[in-house]
C-alpha positions, 0 to 999 in steps of 0.5 A: 225518513231522511232529515235535512241538515243545514250546510256548515259554515267553513272558515278559512282556518278549517280549509285543507292546507292546500286550499288555505294556502291558495286563499292566502296567495290570492289575498297576498297577490291582490294586496301586491297589485293594489298596494300603491293605490291604497297608499295613495288613498291614505296619503291623500286622506292624510293631506286633506284631513286639515282641509276637511277640519277647516271646512267642517269648523266653518259651520261650527257654532262656538259657545265662546271665543275658541273654535276648537270644539264642535258645538253645533251646526250653524251658517252664521259665519257664512252669512256674515263673514265680515263680522270682524271688519279687521279680518275682511280688511286683511283678506282684501290686502292679501288679495290685492298683494297676491294679484299684483305679485302673481301678475308681475311674477308670472310675466317676468318668470315666463319670459325668463323660462323661455330664455333659459329653456330655448336659448344658450348664453353665457352664465346660463348654468349660474342663472339656473342656480340663482333661480333655485336659491330662493326656493332652497333658502329658508324663508326667515333668511330670505325675509331678513335679507329683503328687510336689510335690502329695504333699509339700505335702499331707504325704505326702512320707515316706509315698510308696508303694502309695496314692500310686501308686494316686492318681497312676494314678487321676488320669491314667487318668480323662482316658482314660476320659472321652474314651472313654466320652464318644465313645460317649455323644455317638454315641447315637441319642436316638430310642431313649430317646425310643421307650422313654419313649413305651412308658411307661418312666420315666427310670430304666428307660430308662437301665438297659434302653436307655442303659446297655447301649448305652454298656457297650461304651465303658465296658468299653473305657475300663476295659481302657485304664485298666488297661493304662495303670496296669499299664504306667506307669513314669515317674509310678510311679517318681516317686511309688513310694517303696519300693514296687516295681511290675512296670515298676520291677522290670523296669528294675532287673533289666535291668542284670543281664539280663531273665530269660524269666520277665519275658517270660512275664508280658508274653506272659500279659498279651497273651493275656489281653487278646486273650481279653477282646477276642475273646471278646465278638466271637466270641459276638456272631457266634455269636448272629447266626448 
């Protein structure tokens, strides 16, 4: 009478040397093929970890003034984000300054990008260098220089909303020029030539061909300018006078403990930016389908 025996569990260490080596080679080959996506995932998780913390703690129910320890889930901060009137006033100032700086910087930066990307003129290389200088200059140096400029222009006692807006326009223009110029330089000139071959004049060619192709770059530059303006602290602090923006309010309130309402503002800005970026991509994929 024969007896049935259960098959034995064979580990990798129990395999024959040749087969063991084959398993290790396949594992190493898989790791080499996927090392870049794995590193990308870890890099994204590292970058977005602070965002996840901000969003999570916007739903916190702190027991004291600080919002650094998880105490329980609550929607109070979302239902009443203006519990501190000073915060909403500061957010409003940041939004107003951000919109003004974005519109003006985008208009001026787009015109400069077309001029530098399409035309040859004396001093073009010097202009390119000057455009990069505000991006490479530390913010403390740029802010102090703008403060000196305002004092020499007679605005020393009038620092406030408009000096902040002018300062933000000054450093946002560089980012707009670089972003839009990259789009302009990358355009295929044959598309415009084809439009003119079909009897379109220069104005029609610009609005029907060139502008739609450059528009994604302009939108990206505008979003970048707005985020830089809304987020800036160093330059704003030096040129703000008595005006308080959201970053200045956060710095001032941090000495007593940042409330969850501040996290609500950060989470809301993140979700709005995500929608603005993702919505066109989703619509584009639906149109292709």
